[in-house]
MMTF fields as JSON, N, C-alpha, C and O atoms, coordinates in Angstrom:
{
  "mmtfVersion": "1.0.0",
  "mmtfProducer": "UNKNOWN",
  "numBonds": 311,
  "numAtoms": 312,
  "numGroups": 78,
  "numChains": 1,
  "numModels": 1,
  "chainsPerModel": [1],
  "groupsPerChain": [78],
  "chainIdList": ["A"],
  "bondAtomList": [4, 2, 8, 6, 12, 10, 16, 14, 20, 18, 24, 22, 28, 26, 32, 30, 36, 34, 40, 38, 44, 42, 48, 46, 52, 50, 56, 54, 60, 58, 64, 62, 68, 66, 72, 70, 76, 74, 80, 78, 84, 82, 88, 86, 92, 90, 96, 94, 100, 98, 104, 102, 108, 106, 112, 110, 116, 114, 120, 118, 124, 122, 128, 126, 132, 130, 136, 134, 140, 138, 144, 142, 148, 146, 152, 150, 156, 154, 160, 158, 164, 162, 168, 166, 172, 170, 176, 174, 180, 178, 184, 182, 188, 186, 192, 190, 196, 194, 200, 198, 204, 202, 208, 206, 212, 210, 216, 214, 220, 218, 224, 222, 228, 226, 232, 230, 236, 234, 240, 238, 244, 242, 248, 246, 252, 250, 256, 254, 260, 258, 264, 262, 268, 266, 272, 270, 276, 274, 280, 278, 284, 282, 288, 286, 292, 290, 296, 294, 300, 298, 304, 302, 308, 306],
  "bondOrderList": [1, 1, 1, 1, 1, 1, 1, 1, 1, 1, 1, 1, 1, 1, 1, 1, 1, 1, 1, 1, 1, 1, 1, 1, 1, 1, 1, 1, 1, 1, 1, 1, 1, 1, 1, 1, 1, 1, 1, 1, 1, 1, 1, 1, 1, 1, 1, 1, 1, 1, 1, 1, 1, 1, 1, 1, 1, 1, 1, 1, 1, 1, 1, 1, 1, 1, 1, 1, 1, 1, 1, 1, 1, 1, 1, 1, 1],
  "groupList": [{"groupName": "MET", "atomNameList": ["N", "CA", "C", "O"], "elementList": ["N", "C", "C", "O"], "formalChargeList": [0, 0, 0, 0], "bondAtomList": [1, 0, 2, 1, 3, 2], "bondOrderList": [1, 1, 2], "singleLetterCode": "M", "chemCompType": "L-PEPTIDE LINKING"}, {"groupName": "SER", "atomNameList": ["N", "CA", "C", "O"], "elementList": ["N", "C", "C", "O"], "formalChargeList": [0, 0, 0, 0], "bondAtomList": [1, 0, 2, 1, 3, 2], "bondOrderList": [1, 1, 2], "singleLetterCode": "S", "chemCompType": "L-PEPTIDE LINKING"}, {"groupName": "TRP", "atomNameList": ["N", "CA", "C", "O"], "elementList": ["N", "C", "C", "O"], "formalChargeList": [0, 0, 0, 0], "bondAtomList": [1, 0, 2, 1, 3, 2], "bondOrderList": [1, 1, 2], "singleLetterCode": "W", "chemCompType": "L-PEPTIDE LINKING"}, {"groupName": "ILE", "atomNameList": ["N", "CA", "C", "O"], "elementList": ["N", "C", "C", "O"], "formalChargeList": [0, 0, 0, 0], "bondAtomList": [1, 0, 2, 1, 3, 2], "bondOrderList": [1, 1, 2], "singleLetterCode": "I", "chemCompType": "L-PEPTIDE LINKING"}, {"groupName": "ASN", "atomNameList": ["N", "CA", "C", "O"], "elementList": ["N", "C", "C", "O"], "formalChargeList": [0, 0, 0, 0], "bondAtomList": [1, 0, 2, 1, 3, 2], "bondOrderList": [1, 1, 2], "singleLetterCode": "N", "chemCompType": "L-PEPTIDE LINKING"}, {"groupName": "LEU", "atomNameList": ["N", "CA", "C", "O"], "elementList": ["N", "C", "C", "O"], "formalChargeList": [0, 0, 0, 0], "bondAtomList": [1, 0, 2, 1, 3, 2], "bondOrderList": [1, 1, 2], "singleLetterCode": "L", "chemCompType": "L-PEPTIDE LINKING"}, {"groupName": "TYR", "atomNameList": ["N", "CA", "C", "O"], "elementList": ["N", "C", "C", "O"], "formalChargeList": [0, 0, 0, 0], "bondAtomList": [1, 0, 2, 1, 3, 2], "bondOrderList": [1, 1, 2], "singleLetterCode": "Y", "chemCompType": "L-PEPTIDE LINKING"}, {"groupName": "VAL", "atomNameList": ["N", "CA", "C", "O"], "elementList": ["N", "C", "C", "O"], "formalChargeList": [0, 0, 0, 0], "bondAtomList": [1, 0, 2, 1, 3, 2], "bondOrderList": [1, 1, 2], "singleLetterCode": "V", "chemCompType": "L-PEPTIDE LINKING"}, {"groupName": "GLN", "atomNameList": ["N", "CA", "C", "O"], "elementList": ["N", "C", "C", "O"], "formalChargeList": [0, 0, 0, 0], "bondAtomList": [1, 0, 2, 1, 3, 2], "bondOrderList": [1, 1, 2], "singleLetterCode": "Q", "chemCompType": "L-PEPTIDE LINKING"}, {"groupName": "LYS", "atomNameList": ["N", "CA", "C", "O"], "elementList": ["N", "C", "C", "O"], "formalChargeList": [0, 0, 0, 0], "bondAtomList": [1, 0, 2, 1, 3, 2], "bondOrderList": [1, 1, 2], "singleLetterCode": "K", "chemCompType": "L-PEPTIDE LINKING"}, {"groupName": "ASP", "atomNameList": ["N", "CA", "C", "O"], "elementList": ["N", "C", "C", "O"], "formalChargeList": [0, 0, 0, 0], "bondAtomList": [1, 0, 2, 1, 3, 2], "bondOrderList": [1, 1, 2], "singleLetterCode": "D", "chemCompType": "L-PEPTIDE LINKING"}, {"groupName": "ALA", "atomNameList": ["N", "CA", "C", "O"], "elementList": ["N", "C", "C", "O"], "formalChargeList": [0, 0, 0, 0], "bondAtomList": [1, 0, 2, 1, 3, 2], "bondOrderList": [1, 1, 2], "singleLetterCode": "A", "chemCompType": "L-PEPTIDE LINKING"}, {"groupName": "THR", "atomNameList": ["N", "CA", "C", "O"], "elementList": ["N", "C", "C", "O"], "formalChargeList": [0, 0, 0, 0], "bondAtomList": [1, 0, 2, 1, 3, 2], "bondOrderList": [1, 1, 2], "singleLetterCode": "T", "chemCompType": "L-PEPTIDE LINKING"}, {"groupName": "GLY", "atomNameList": ["N", "CA", "C", "O"], "elementList": ["N", "C", "C", "O"], "formalChargeList": [0, 0, 0, 0], "bondAtomList": [1, 0, 2, 1, 3, 2], "bondOrderList": [1, 1, 2], "singleLetterCode": "G", "chemCompType": "PEPTIDE LINKING"}, {"groupName": "CYS", "atomNameList": ["N", "CA", "C", "O"], "elementList": ["N", "C", "C", "O"], "formalChargeList": [0, 0, 0, 0], "bondAtomList": [1, 0, 2, 1, 3, 2], "bondOrderList": [1, 1, 2], "singleLetterCode": "C", "chemCompType": "L-PEPTIDE LINKING"}, {"groupName": "GLU", "atomNameList": ["N", "CA", "C", "O"], "elementList": ["N", "C", "C", "O"], "formalChargeList": [0, 0, 0, 0], "bondAtomList": [1, 0, 2, 1, 3, 2], "bondOrderList": [1, 1, 2], "singleLetterCode": "E", "chemCompType": "L-PEPTIDE LINKING"}, {"groupName": "HIS", "atomNameList": ["N", "CA", "C", "O"], "elementList": ["N", "C", "C", "O"], "formalChargeList": [0, 0, 0, 0], "bondAtomList": [1, 0, 2, 1, 3, 2], "bondOrderList": [1, 1, 2], "singleLetterCode": "H", "chemCompType": "L-PEPTIDE LINKING"}, {"groupName": "PHE", "atomNameList": ["N", "CA", "C", "O"], "elementList": ["N", "C", "C", "O"], "formalChargeList": [0, 0, 0, 0], "bondAtomList": [1, 0, 2, 1, 3, 2], "bondOrderList": [1, 1, 2], "singleLetterCode": "F", "chemCompType": "L-PEPTIDE LINKING"}, {"groupName": "ARG", "atomNameList": ["N", "CA", "C", "O"], "elementList": ["N", "C", "C", "O"], "formalChargeList": [0, 0, 0, 0], "bondAtomList": [1, 0, 2, 1, 3, 2], "bondOrderList": [1, 1, 2], "singleLetterCode": "R", "chemCompType": "L-PEPTIDE LINKING"}],
  "groupTypeList": [0, 1, 2, 3, 4, 4, 5, 6, 7, 3, 6, 8, 9, 5, 10, 11, 12, 13, 14, 13, 15, 7, 9, 16, 15, 3, 5, 15, 11, 8, 3, 4, 13, 14, 4, 4, 13, 13, 3, 6, 17, 5, 7, 5, 8, 8, 5, 0, 18, 3, 9, 9, 10, 9, 11, 4, 3, 6, 15, 5, 3, 9, 13, 15, 7, 15, 1, 6, 3, 8, 6, 13, 11, 16, 12, 6, 0, 4],
  "groupIdList": [1, 2, 3, 4, 5, 6, 7, 8, 9, 10, 11, 12, 13, 14, 15, 16, 17, 18, 19, 20, 21, 22, 23, 24, 25, 26, 27, 28, 29, 30, 31, 32, 33, 34, 35, 36, 37, 38, 39, 40, 41, 42, 43, 44, 45, 46, 47, 48, 49, 50, 51, 52, 53, 54, 55, 56, 57, 58, 59, 60, 61, 62, 63, 64, 65, 66, 67, 68, 69, 70, 71, 72, 73, 74, 75, 76, 77, 78],
  "secStructList": [7, 7, 2, 2, 2, 2, 2, 2, 2, 2, 2, 2, 2, 2, 2, 2, 6, 6, 7, 2, 2, 2, 2, 2, 2, 2, 2, 2, 2, 2, 2, 2, 2, 2, 2, 2, 6, 7, 2, 2, 2, 2, 2, 2, 2, 2, 2, 2, 2, 2, 2, 2, 2, 7, 2, 2, 2, 2, 2, 2, 2, 2, 2, 2, 2, 2, 2, 2, 2, 2, 2, 2, 2, 2, 2, 2, 7, 7],
  "xCoordList": [-16.125, -15.124, -14.505, -14.238, -14.284, -13.708, -12.188, -11.572, -11.618, -10.165, -9.424, -8.343, -9.976, -9.302, -9.299, -8.346, -10.362, -10.383, -9.339, -8.662, -9.203, -8.157, -6.783, -5.909, -6.597, -5.318, -5.021, -3.883, -6.026, -5.86, -5.421, -4.53, -6.033, -5.652, -4.225, -3.464, -3.86, -2.489, -1.513, -0.5, -1.808, -0.938, -0.826, 0.263, -1.933, -1.909, -1.017, -0.215, -1.161, -0.359, 1.123, 1.974, 1.425, 2.826, 3.422, 4.574, 2.646, 3.107, 3.344, 4.361, 2.407, 2.469, 3.637, 4.11, 4.1, 5.183, 6.524, 7.481, 6.587, 7.85, 8.273, 9.463, 7.32, 7.621, 7.329, 6.664, 7.822, 7.567, 8.089, 7.487, 9.209, 9.767, 8.821, 8.636, 8.237, 7.29, 6.036, 5.501, 5.568, 4.407, 4.704, 3.858, 5.884, 6.281, 6.25, 5.815, 6.707, 6.692, 5.265, 5.011, 4.339, 2.943, 2.353, 1.655, 2.634, 2.138, 2.649, 1.924, 3.886, 4.444, 3.656, 3.365, 3.318, 2.508, 1.133, 0.587, 0.576, -0.738, -0.677, -1.562, 0.35, 0.491, 0.693, 0.087, 1.534, 1.737, 0.441, 0.179, -0.354, -1.637, -2.586, -3.376, -2.508, -3.357, -3.048, -3.946, -1.78, -1.372, -1.737, -2.019, -1.73, -1.963, -3.372, -3.733, -4.156, -5.521, -5.659, -6.733, -4.625, -4.696, -4.262, -3.469, -4.769, -4.344, -4.456, -3.493, -5.623, -5.854, -4.784, -4.193, -4.537, -3.634, -2.165, -1.389, -1.778, -0.401, -0.134, 0.935, -1.104, -0.95, -0.932, -0.137, -1.791, -1.812, -0.45, 0.052, 0.132, 1.451, 2.483, 3.314, 2.429, 3.37, 3.126, 4.077, 1.859, 1.545, 2.055, 2.513, 1.987, 2.492, 4.02, 4.586, 4.679, 6.137, 6.488, 7.439, 5.697, 5.93, 5.722, 6.504, 4.69, 4.417, 5.603, 5.975, 6.186, 7.295, 8.612, 9.354, 8.907, 10.231, 10.343, 11.442, 9.212, 9.238, 8.154, 7.208, 8.315, 7.287, 6.944, 5.785, 7.924, 7.645, 6.72, 5.848, 6.898, 6.011, 4.659, 3.62, 4.673, 3.418, 2.517, 1.303, 3.098, 2.298, 1.53, 0.449, 2.066, 1.384, 0.124, -0.835, 0.131, -0.963, -1.709, -2.511, -1.453, -1.991, -3.517, -4.051, -4.21, -5.678, -6.219, -7.144, -5.648, -6.097, -5.727, -6.492, -4.563, -4.163, -5.11, -5.533, -5.441, -6.369, -7.749, -8.385, -8.205, -9.477, -9.37, -10.307, -8.233, -7.972, -8.079, -8.716, -7.453, -7.477, -8.893, -9.339, -9.596, -10.965, -11.886, -12.724, -11.733, -12.539, -12.297, -13.241, -11.037, -10.702, -11.181, -11.658, -11.059, -11.516, -13.015, -13.505, -13.725, -15.193, -15.591, -16.506, -14.911, -15.281, -14.758, -15.503, -13.503, -12.877, -12.861, -12.637, -13.095, -13.039, -14.417, -14.519, -15.452, -16.815, -17.361, -18.489],
  "yCoordList": [-16.245, -15.823, -17.082, -18.053, -17.07, -18.233, -18.254, -17.248, -19.392, -19.518, -18.618, -18.124, -18.398, -17.537, -16.082, -15.347, -15.664, -14.316, -14.181, -13.157, -15.215, -15.203, -15.115, -14.398, -15.837, -15.819, -14.425, -13.961, -13.772, -12.418, -11.458, -10.635, -11.558, -10.701, -11.011, -10.101, -12.288, -12.667, -11.996, -11.444, -12.04, -11.396, -9.895, -9.329, -9.252, -7.812, -7.501, -6.568, -8.28, -8.039, -8.282, -7.532, -9.31, -9.582, -8.471, -8.085, -7.955, -6.818, -5.593, -4.913, -5.321, -4.119, -4.148, -3.098, -5.335, -5.444, -5.809, -6.124, -5.765, -6.02, -7.481, -7.785, -8.369, -9.808, -10.421, -11.453, -9.788, -10.24, -11.626, -12.364, -11.996, -13.326, -14.414, -15.447, -14.175, -15.138, -15.203, -16.285, -14.048, -14.022, -14.831, -15.592, -14.668, -15.397, -16.909, -17.665, -17.345, -18.771, -19.321, -20.419, -18.543, -18.983, -18.97, -19.905, -17.915, -17.835, -19.007, -19.552, -19.377, -20.509, -21.791, -22.58, -21.986, -23.147, -23.066, -24.08, -21.865, -21.681, -22.007, -22.681, -21.539, -21.799, -23.289, -23.851, -23.926, -25.364, -26.122, -27.139, -25.646, -26.277, -26.207, -27.124, -25.114, -24.99, -26.105, -26.65, -26.435, -27.482, -28.867, -29.773, -29.021, -30.33, -30.484, -31.571, -29.434, -29.52, -29.468, -29.775, -29.096, -29.082, -27.77, -27.755, -26.67, -25.344, -25.207, -24.827, -25.513, -25.304, -26.017, -25.419, -27.274, -28.067, -27.692, -27.755, -27.31, -26.864, -25.535, -25.332, -24.639, -23.367, -23.62, -23.014, -24.498, -24.838, -25.372, -24.999, -26.227, -26.773, -25.646, -25.652, -24.697, -23.573, -22.707, -22.252, -22.478, -21.683, -22.37, -21.696, -23.683, -24.417, -24.33, -24.315, -24.275, -24.07, -22.702, -22.554, -21.705, -20.351, -20.346, -19.737, -21.01, -21.073, -21.676, -21.203, -22.703, -23.409, -22.652, -22.527, -22.147, -21.601, -20.08, -19.548, -19.382, -17.913, -17.384, -16.726, -17.689, -17.385, -15.895, -15.539, -15.03, -13.59, -13.16, -12.314, -13.724, -13.41, -14.069, -13.484, -15.279, -15.988, -15.156, -15.111, -14.508, -13.702, -12.596, -12.211, -12.08, -11.035, -11.548, -10.801, -12.827, -13.386, -14.494, -15.208, -14.638, -15.735, -15.84, -16.931, -14.732, -14.758, -15.286, -16.098, -14.831, -15.283, -16.746, -17.491, -17.145, -18.547, -19.449, -20.49, -19.055, -19.86, -19.931, -20.984, -18.831, -18.85, -19.743, -20.469, -19.691, -20.531, -22.003, -22.796, -22.354, -23.737, -24.147, -25.239, -23.291, -23.606, -23.801, -24.704, -22.964, -23.114, -24.484, -25.192, -24.847, -26.14, -27.301, -28.301, -27.177, -28.256, -28.447, -29.576, -27.368, -27.445, -27.957, -28.771, -27.485, -27.8, -29.155, -29.94, -29.428, -30.616, -31.829, -32.951, -31.615, -32.736, -33.287, -34.295, -32.644, -33.137, -33.939, -34.426],
  "zCoordList": [-78.161, -79.114, -79.736, -79.028, -81.016, -81.688, -81.517, -81.163, -81.769, -81.62, -82.593, -82.272, -83.759, -84.735, -84.262, -84.522, -83.569, -82.997, -81.897, -81.805, -81.056, -80.03, -80.666, -80.179, -81.742, -82.436, -82.989, -82.927, -83.521, -84.039, -82.926, -83.137, -81.758, -80.623, -80.187, -79.859, -80.18, -79.848, -80.81, -80.38, -82.101, -83.096, -82.842, -82.943, -82.517, -82.24, -81.041, -81.08, -79.988, -78.783, -79.052, -78.575, -79.8, -80.111, -80.971, -80.773, -81.923, -82.728, -81.855, -81.987, -80.975, -80.142, -79.164, -78.73, -78.818, -77.84, -78.469, -77.763, -79.788, -80.474, -80.486, -80.565, -80.409, -80.398, -81.765, -81.862, -82.804, -84.165, -84.459, -85.239, -83.839, -84.074, -83.553, -84.197, -82.401, -81.834, -82.695, -82.937, -83.156, -84.044, -85.306, -85.776, -85.838, -87.042, -86.804, -87.672, -85.638, -85.306, -85.306, -85.803, -84.742, -84.703, -86.11, -86.502, -86.867, -88.25, -89.092, -89.924, -88.866, -89.596, -89.285, -90.183, -88.019, -87.645, -88.293, -88.729, -88.356, -88.98, -90.463, -90.99, -91.13, -92.568, -92.82, -93.732, -92.024, -92.163, -91.904, -92.546, -90.988, -90.691, -91.862, -92.09, -92.609, -93.802, -94.786, -95.428, -94.897, -95.821, -95.311, -96.095, -94.006, -93.418, -92.835, -92.383, -92.838, -92.344, -90.838, -90.321, -90.115, -88.662, -88.055, -87.113, -88.577, -88.127, -86.614, -85.949, -86.074, -84.644, -83.82, -82.921, -84.117, -83.292, -83.483, -82.53, -84.676, -84.885, -84.19, -83.614, -84.246, -83.546, -82.038, -81.32, -81.56, -80.136, -79.694, -78.633, -80.49, -80.175, -80.062, -79.153, -80.969, -80.931, -79.699, -79.064, -79.357, -78.168, -76.908, -75.986, -76.851, -75.692, -75.615, -74.522, -76.76, -76.763, -76.195, -75.428, -76.591, -76.07, -74.566, -73.836, -74.097, -72.662, -71.92, -70.846, -72.481, -71.842, -71.972, -70.998, -73.165, -73.45, -73.338, -73.183, -73.415, -73.414, -72.488, -72.92, -71.197, -70.202, -70.154, -69.941, -70.345, -70.289, -71.426, -71.227, -72.592, -73.714, -73.503, -73.811, -72.981, -72.715, -71.795, -71.993, -70.806, -69.874, -70.596, -70.149, -71.699, -72.469, -73.149, -73.342, -73.511, -74.311, -73.577, -74.179, -72.293, -71.489, -71.567, -71.764, -71.415, -71.443, -72.755, -72.768, -73.859, -75.171, -75.417, -76.029, -74.94, -75.094, -74.314, -74.816, -73.099, -72.295, -72.967, -72.96, -73.54, -74.284, -75.505, -75.835, -76.173, -77.339, -76.95, -77.644, -75.84, -75.356, -74.973, -75.327, -74.261, -73.84, -75.039, -75.042, -76.043, -77.255, -77.876, -78.228, -78.006, -78.593, -77.767, -78.304, -76.449, -75.577, -75.723, -75.746, -75.819, -75.958, -77.347, -77.475, -78.365, -79.746, -80.211, -80.797, -79.955, -80.531, -79.607, -80.062, -78.323, -77.398, -77.036, -76.336, -77.499, -77.21, -78.342, -78.267]
}
């Protein structure tokens, strides 16, 4: 699964659980990444903030975030 597919599932879960503000924060990072050419890394940074600051929400999307990280580690670190 690609990182963008993981991101889509994360958005769905956040919508389904009423976490629109968190979704907006991630979308903002994604939009800023489009302008700066670093979508993956800006979204990753936002996901790590959620992990640190909003652990209860992170637990809802943990599997997709871990897949997102693994995809990036495999793709961008090799």
